[in-house]
C-alpha positions in Angstrom: -69.7 -12.0 22.6 -66.3 -10.4 24.2 -62.9 -11.0 23.2 -60.4 -10.5 25.9 -57.3 -9.1 25.3 -53.8 -8.9 27.2 -51.3 -6.1 26.8 -48.0 -6.8 28.2 -45.3 -4.1 28.3 -42.4 -5.0 26.7 -39.5 -2.8 27.7 -35.5 -3.2 28.7 -33.0 -1.9 31.0 -30.3 -0.1 30.0 -27.2 0.8 32.3 -23.6 2.4 31.8 -20.8 -0.1 32.5 -17.7 1.4 34.2 -16.3 2.9 31.1 -17.5 5.7 30.1 -19.4 5.9 26.8 -20.4 1.9 27.2 -23.6 0.5 28.3 -25.3 -3.1 28.7 -28.6 -3.5 27.4 -30.6 -6.4 29.3 -34.3 -6.8 27.6 -37.0 -8.3 28.9 -38.2 -12.0 27.6 -41.1 -12.8 26.9 -41.6 -16.7 26.4 -44.7 -18.9 25.6 -45.1 -22.6 24.3 -44.4 -21.0 21.0 -41.2 -19.6 21.8 -39.9 -15.9 22.9 -40.3 -12.3 21.8 -37.9 -9.9 23.0 -37.0 -6.1 21.7 -33.2 -5.9 21.5 -33.0 -2.2 20.5 -35.4 0.7 20.9 -34.3 4.4 20.0 -36.9 6.0 22.7 -34.9 4.1 25.4 -31.2 4.2 24.1 -31.8 8.2 23.2 -32.9 8.3 27.1 -29.8 6.3 28.1 -27.2 8.1 26.2 -28.5 11.1 25.4 -28.2 10.7 21.3 -29.6 9.2 18.9 -27.8 5.7 17.4 -27.1 6.6 13.6 -27.3 3.5 11.7 -25.1 2.8 8.8 -24.0 -0.4 8.4 -25.5 -4.0 10.2 -22.7 -6.9 10.7 -23.1 -10.3 11.2 -20.2 -12.7 12.4 -20.3 -16.5 12.8 -17.5 -18.0 14.9 -15.9 -21.0 16.1 -15.4 -21.7 19.6 -12.2 -20.2 20.4 -11.9 -17.5 17.8 -11.3 -13.7 19.2 -12.1 -10.7 17.2 -10.5 -7.8 18.1 -9.5 -5.2 19.1 -11.1 -2.9 16.9 -11.5 0.5 16.6 -11.6 3.4 14.4 -10.4 7.3 13.8 -12.5 9.9 15.4 -14.0 11.6 14.1 -16.3 9.9 12.5 -14.8 6.9 15.0 -17.1 4.0 14.6 -19.7 3.2 17.7 -21.4 -0.1 17.9 -24.5 -1.9 19.1 -24.0 -5.8 19.6 -25.7 -8.4 20.4 -25.6 -12.2 20.3 -28.2 -14.3 18.3 -26.6 -17.5 18.5 -24.3 -19.6 21.0 -22.4 -17.7 23.6 -19.5 -15.0 23.6 -17.8 -13.1 26.1 -17.6 -9.2 24.6 -14.8 -6.7 25.7 -14.4 -3.4 25.6 -11.4 -1.3 26.1 -10.8 2.2 26.7 -8.2 3.1 24.2 -8.7 6.8 24.6 -5.3 8.7 25.5 -6.3 10.8 28.3 -9.0 8.7 29.7 -9.6 8.3 33.7 -9.6 4.7 32.6 -7.4 4.3 30.3 -5.7 1.3 29.6 -8.9 -0.6 31.5 -11.4 -3.2 30.1 -14.6 -4.5 31.0 -16.7 -7.4 29.8 -20.1 -8.8 29.4 -21.1 -12.2 28.7 -23.3 -12.1 25.8 -25.3 -15.4 24.9 -29.1 -16.4 22.8 -30.7 -16.9 26.5 -29.9 -14.0 28.1 -30.3 -11.9 25.1 -28.5 -8.8 26.5 -26.6 -6.4 24.0 -23.8 -4.0 24.4 -23.2 -0.3 23.4 -20.0 1.2 23.1 -19.5 4.6 21.5 -17.0 6.3 19.1 -12.9 5.8 20.2 -13.3 2.5 22.5 -12.0 -0.7 21.4 -14.0 -3.7 20.7 -13.6 -7.4 20.6 -15.0 -10.9 21.9 -14.4 -14.3 22.4 -16.5 -17.0 20.9 -17.6 -19.6 23.8 -19.5 -21.9 21.4 -19.2 -23.3 18.1 -21.4 -21.1 15.6 -21.4 -18.8 17.9 -23.5 -15.6 16.0 -22.8 -11.8 16.8 -24.8 -9.1 15.0 -23.9 -5.4 15.4 -25.1 -2.2 14.0 -22.5 0.5 13.1 -22.8 4.3 13.4 -20.4 4.2 10.4 -19.3 1.9 7.5 -16.3 0.1 7.7 -13.3 1.9 6.0 -9.8 0.4 6.2 -8.0 3.4 6.0 -9.1 4.6 9.4 -9.7 1.2 10.8 -6.7 -0.2 13.4 -6.5 -3.2 16.0 -4.8 -3.6 19.2 -3.5 -7.2 19.8 -6.3 -8.9 22.2 -3.2 -11.1 24.3 -1.5 -7.9 25.2 -0.1 -8.6 28.1 -0.3 -5.6 29.9 -4.1 -5.6 29.2 -4.2 -8.8 30.8 -7.8 -9.5 29.2 -9.3 -12.7 30.4 -11.1 -14.0 27.4 -12.3 -16.9 28.9 -11.0 -19.8 26.3 -7.8 -21.0 26.4 -7.4 -22.1 22.7 -7.1 -19.2 20.9 -7.7 -18.4 17.1 -6.9 -14.8 15.5 -7.1 -13.9 12.2 -3.4 -12.6 10.5 -4.4 -9.0 10.9 -5.3 -9.6 14.8 -2.2 -11.6 15.3 -0.1 -8.7 13.4 -1.7 -6.1 15.8 0.6 -3.9 18.2 0.3 -3.9 21.7 -1.3 -0.6 23.1 1.7 0.8 23.9 3.0 0.7 20.3 -0.4 1.9 19.0 -0.3 4.8 21.1 3.5 5.5 20.2 2.6 4.9 16.4 -0.3 8.0 16.8 -3.0 5.5 16.0 -5.3 5.9 19.3 -8.2 8.5 20.0 -7.8 11.5 22.1 -10.4 11.3 25.2 -11.5 14.6 24.7 -11.6 14.6 21.1 -14.2 11.6 21.5 -16.3 13.1 24.1 -16.6 16.2 22.1 -17.4 14.2 19.4 -20.2 12.3 20.9 -21.5 15.6 22.5 -22.1 17.2 19.2 -24.1 14.1 17.9 
């Protein structure tokens, strides 16, 4: 008696966003009456798209009520903190901001909806700012980090900075005390906190 085995090709699509150093990852989801299966990270596909491996130092998980906005966060480069982010429950708008002084897209932002249906992920390299807004109660975000948290080199830009004009998709905002007290992008630049575009690119090229 022969046992027939069906082998499925499980893959993902990785596309660079309109800010250099940021990508969106769209997995193939395979479902049946038991549920679903997907690969949300693959080192070979990641290396093929970005040109380097993902150094994994820390993995974080945050659970947020609807209306919570976390960010805009960034770290000194080097070593910075690259992030690979996905949503495992609920839904969120993930926002990446180019805060690299000297970048052609400095001050620009791009947004990717993340949710438990599409299972998309985003990757942002060192030197970029990151934040997200929870669009549902219990929104759970998990992210892989290239470096561990270090309070002496972590910084914030105010997520409601009118000069950035980020459209978070929520009306009732809930911010942490730290994010509420964050400087604007211009204020962070004047204070010498922002990463340099060329330094960030050189660091990424060294990986």
